[in-house]
N, C-alpha and C positions, 0 to 999 in steps of 0.2 A: 380433585383427589381428596379422599375422606382424612380426617385428621387420625384415626386409627391405623392407617397405612402407614402414616408418616413416623407415629408413636412406636411403630412395629420394627423400624429399624433401629439398631443398637450400635454405639460406635465401640470395636474391640480392638485389638493389638495383634499382631503377626504372632508375639509368642503365644497369645491365648488360642490360636487356631485349633479346629479339633480333628487335625488331620493326623495326629497319632491316638486318637480316640475311637476311631472306626475299625478298631479290631474284635473280631467276632471268630468264634470256633463253629469251624464246618463239619456239620457230622461225615463221618466215612462214608455211608452208602450214598451220599449225594456226589460224590465224585465217580460213582460208578452208574451215575442215572442217566447221562448222554451216549448214546453209540456211536461208536466210531466212524461208522459211513454216515451217521446224520447230522453231525456236528456242524456242516454248514449252513443247516436250517435254523438252527439256533442261534446265528449271529443278528445282532441288534446295530441298528444306523441313527446316527445323530442327527438333529435336525439342520437345516441351512444355516451357515456361520457358524457352528460349533465343531471344534477338533478335539479331539482327547490328545492326551499325553502322558507318556509313563515317567515318573520320576526316577532318576538312577537307582533308588533304593526299593522301587517296584509299584509303589502307592501310583493308581491313576489320577490325574485332576483333568479338568477342561477349562478351555479357553474360548471366549467368544468376541470376534471382533466387527462390530457396526460404528456407531459415532460415538460408544464409551467401549474400550476395551476391557471385558471383564472376565476375572480368573475366580473359579471354584473348585473344592475339594468334593462339594455335593453330587452325587451319582446322576448324571444327566439322562442315562437309559432311563429311570424312571418317571414315566409321564407327570405324575402330582409334584415331583421335584421339580421339574422343568417349566411346570406350570407356575409354581412360586417364586422360581430365580426370575425369570422374563415378566411377571408382576412388580419383584421389587426393581427391576431395571427400568421398569415403567415410571415407577414411585419417584426412583432416584433423579430419573431425566426429567419430571415433572418439578420437583424440586429446585434442581440447578434453573431452568428455565422460570420457577417464581423467585428466585433470589437473583435472577440476572446476574448468573457467574457462568463464566466461560475456564474450562479447565485446561491446563496447558496440555501442550501435543503430546506430551510424553507421559502422561496419566494411563493409569489401569483402575481399577475398582475390583477390590475382592469382596465376593459376599461367601456368607456361611451361616447355616441354620441348624438346627435341632430338628429331625426330621418330624418330631413328634411335637414340637413347639411351635408357637407363630412368629414369635420374633426372629429376626434375622441380624446377623452380626454384621459391620462393613469396616471397610478404611479405604481409602485412594492412596495410592503409590505413586510419589512423583519421581521417576527415575532422573529427572535431569538433577533436582537438588537433595538425591538421595536421601530421602524421608517419605512418613507416610502422613496425611492429613484427612479430617473430618469436615460435615457441612456444618457443624456446630460447633462453640468453645467447648472441650473437656476438660476433665481435670487430670494432669499427670498423676496423682495420688490415688484416683478411683480407678485408671485403667492399670496403670506401672507398678500400683504400691509402693509408691516413694514420690519424694518432692524434690522439684526441682530447684537446685539451689542458684541458679544463674543461666543465662540464655545459653551458653556454651555447654553447660551442662544438659538442658534439655535439647540439645542439637545433638547431642551422643545419645540420648535416650531414644529420639526418633531413628537416628541414624540405624541402631541397632536392628530397630523394630523393620527397617527397610531392607539390610541384609537378611535379616531373617525371611522375611517375606522371598527374595530371591534365591535363597536356599532353598525353600521349599517349591517354589514353582520355577525352575532352571530351564525348561525346555524349550517354551513356546518364543523366546526371542534372544538366543544366545548371543547370535551375530550384531546385536544391535544395541547390548549393554557394555557400559563402560566399566570394566573391573580395576583398573588402577593397579595392575600387577606390578608394574616396577615398583610405586610405592610401598607397596606391601611386602616385597622383598628389603627394602631399605629400612622399614620397621622391623623388620624380624631379624637384620644383620645388627641395629643397635640393639634388641633386647638380647642377641646373643653374647655381644659383648657386654651388656649391661649385667648379665648375671657371671660371665669370667672375670669382672673385674669389681664387683661390689656382692655382699653379701645379704643386702637388705633389697635387692631389686623388687619392684613392683610387678614386672612382664609376668604375663600368665604361662608363658612356655620357657623352660629350661634350656640351657646353651644347646645342650644334645637334641630337642627335640625342634628348636629352630634351626640348626644344620638340616636336618632331613625335610622339614617345611620347604627352606630355601630350593634344596634339590629338587623338590617336587615343583614347585613353582617356577624355577629355570626349565625345567622338561615342557610344561604348561605355557610357557611362554615363546619356546621357539618352535613348537609345532607347526608343521607346514600348512595344515589343514585347518588351522585355529583351534579356539577355546571352543570345545562343544558343551553339552549339558550335564555331563560329568564333571569336566573342568570346573564350569560356572557354579554349579552345587558345592566344591572343594572351596573356591575361592572366596564366596560369599561367607561361607562357615567361618572362615578365617577371619573375614572384614566383620562379622558379627562379634566374633572372641574381640579383637582388638576395640570395637567400639565400646562394647560391654566394659571394657579395663579402662578405656577413658572415662568413661560416665563415672564409675567406682572411684577414679583417683582424681576427679573433678579437673581434669583435663583441660587447659587452657582457660582456668579461672584464677581469681586471686587468690586462692587460697589451696595449694596442689598437695596432693599425697605424692612427696618424694620416695618415702623411704616405707618397707610394710610395717616397721616397727612403728610408725605414727601414726597415733590414734585420730582419726577427723570427725569421728560422731561420738556424741557423749553415750554412754554405758551406763546402766542402772547398776550400783555396786552390791554385790551379794550381801544376803542377810546373815549376818555371823549370830553365834550366839556364843554366851560365856563359857561354854564348854569347849568351844572350839580351839584355845590354845591349848587346852591341856590335851587334848584328842591330838594335837599336833606332836607336841613333846613326846606322848606315849608311841607313835608313829614316826619318830625319827625325823619331821619335817619334811618327809617325802610326799605328803598331799599337797603341802606347798608349793613344790616344785612342778607337779602337775598342774596346779591351779594356775601359776604363773604361765606354763606353756599353753595351756589351752585358752588363756585370756588373751593372749598375744595373738596365738592362731586366730580367734576370734574377733578379735580388733579389725581385721584385713576384710575388706569387702571390694571385689570377692575372695574369699578364703582361697589361700593359696596351696593348690592340689599337690606341688612338690613339697611345701613343709607339713601338710596333711599325712601324707605317705611318712615323712622322716618319722612323725611323732609317732603313727602307729606301729610301724617297725620296732622303732625303738622301745615301746612297749613290750611287744610281743617277744623280744629277745630278752629282756629282763626278766619277763614272766617265768620265759624256759629257763634261764639262768640259775633265779633264785628260787623261784616256787618249783621247778621242777629238777634239774641237775643238782645243784647243791641241797636241798630241802631233801634228795633222797638220800645223797650221800650223808649227810648227817642224821639221817634217820636210821641208816645201816649203822652208824658205829655206835649211837646209844643203844640198837636193840642189839649188838652185839656187846657192851659194859654191861648187860642186866645177868650176862651170864658169870660175872664175878661178882665175890662176896663184899668185898670191899668198896664198894661206890654206895653213892647218894639216890638212894632209889626213888625217892619225890622229885626232885629234879631230873632225874633221867624219866621217868614218867610223863613229866609237863614237856623237857624240849620233844620228846617223840610225838604228843598231841599237837605242839604248834607245827612240828615239821609236816603231819599230817593235814593241820588246817592249811600252812601255807601250799602244799601241793594241790589239796581241794580247790582253793581260790584262784592259784595260777590255770589249773586246770579248765575250772569254770570260765575265767576271763579270756582263756583260747579258746572256747568254744562258740562263745559270746561274739567274738570279734573274728571269727572264722573267713577268711577270704576277702577281710576288709580292705586290707593294703592295697588289693588286687582291681578294685574298684575304683570309679570314676569318682571325682572330687565331691561332687553332687550327694553322690550316695554315703561316703564317708560322713561330710557336713550333717545329713539328717541324721542319719545313726547316733552322732554326738551329742546332736542336740535335740533329741530323743530322751536323752538321760538328764535334762535340766528342769528341775522343779523349784519350790520355792527359795532353796538356798542357792541357785545358780548351780553351779556344776561342782560345786565342796563335797557333797556327797558322793558322788562318780569319782572325784577323785581320792576319796578314801577308798573306794573299792578298789582302785587302780593301783593303790600302794600296798594292799593288804600280804601280798605273794613275798616282796622285799621284806615289810616290816614284820611279819611271822616269823621269818628267817632268821631277821637279826635277833629278835627276841629270844629263838631257839638257841641261838649261838652264845648269847647271853647267859642263860641256865645251863647249859651245858658246860661253862666255863666255871660253873660252882663244882663240878668235880674234881679240875683243876688243884682248887685252893683246898680242898679234901686230902688230895696226895701229898699235898705241900704241907699239911699238918694242922691247916688251918680251921678251926672248928666253924661248922656251919650247922644250925639250927633253925627251926621252924619262923623266927621272926627275919629272917632275910627276906622273904616276900614283901612283910608289912615295911621292912625298911625301905626299900625299893618303892612301895607305893605312896613312903611318905617322904622320898626324895624328889617322887615326880609331882605332888600335891605343892610340895615347896617350890619347886622351878615354876610351877603354874602360879603359883602367888606371887612371885616377882615378876615374871612377866606381864602381869596385871598392874601390879603395884608400882612399877617403873614408869609406865604411861602417866598412871594418874597424878606421881609426884612431879613429873615433869613439867604437866598441864597446869596443877597447882602453883606450882612456883613461877611460872611465866605468869601467870595471873598476878600473884603477888608483887611481879618485879613490875607490871604494867599499873602499878598503883593502888590496886584494890585491897582494902584492910583485909589484915590477917584472919580476924572471926568471920569475914564473908567468904572469904578462900576456905576455910575449914568447913563452913556450915552449908556451902555450896552459892554460886554467883547464877543469876539465870543468863541465861544463852543472849538476849540482849544488852544487857551489861558488860559481858565480855567481849561480844564484839565490838561494842563501841569503845571498851577500854584498848582493844589491840590496834585501833584505826590509829 
């Protein structure tokens, strides 16, 4: 066996399978190129030992049973693909013999390769232990883009990959699989009760979904003919989701995530600028609420689909209410006031402009997030994470708050009309006074934490002149201990 043949084998995992990457667009004329009366002459046959199976979703895969059971999604009707796969089977057999390894009897091999590349991805599936393995030591971080925190954590990483494999290839051995359906029903019952009795449940399915899934599993469990490939695919997908949930909550470890509000992994704090507190006060602290909500959502791993949808729906309702309905109502009112002589025109024009800006920002946000609430959690998460920049989600939260904040400013400016009707003089210096008040609030918000920090240093025994001129960080830390 050559060294190049051995190095051409690359460890992969089930979630990195190219099964979903083999789509292509078939030209319309190709559908008309086979005559109906000659279609039997176009049939092709697989070599001895190979069988083809059609996945419940419609994709074809191939199974080979000899000394090593082999599964692949590579098209075995192509002679060159068949030659490459059989060569890799021979290479792996020689590796097993050279290492003096004996595979468990309930093991199968998955092979996958890019038809344009020389390397071949592989993993072994152990149906007895519900895990996948390889012939050489591999790094969990390299294959799974994460690091195992404990042996139980790694166990559920591998189990998720096992169930993903069974989900992808459910047809060739449905009667020989142990699906543990009663245990799965018990898990879903507990998850349903957890959601009904706790507002911070980490279970990936909400109570209504659990009830529907339990009904499906009960139907599968009591089917007279047994569970077929369709049932195997459904059950394996649920088990993969449960294993992924256990992996993300560190299930079975010493430090377990018991609440969705509990953050297990350290995150990098957002980079704040000195203008941020002023911007918060200018926008009525609305971005701060959005920042806290998004931060709480993305502290979860995986991100909760239920709470993601609630957040997106809440944002859309707020944009419709403040940016569309209320802003257009106030816009109409201010436009009607222009017909009267005894009004302050400058505040009215400013309020109209603010209403237009609120409407434009709300319409833009609604279009940018159109249909997002009806998509799956992964798509919503990807869409939101695309808004991350050097300041985290901070700038994005400012954009989210614009419709409501602009409307509130329009209401404040419009209220100046009430002062004029009451006989209170309103001059051009009112906007300057508002700006000065905002600046004062910002200065106070910056000064209070600074004074409190300096006072604590003075209370820890640091001389006053050192407190006022600045204390090195090491000395401050030493004084606080």
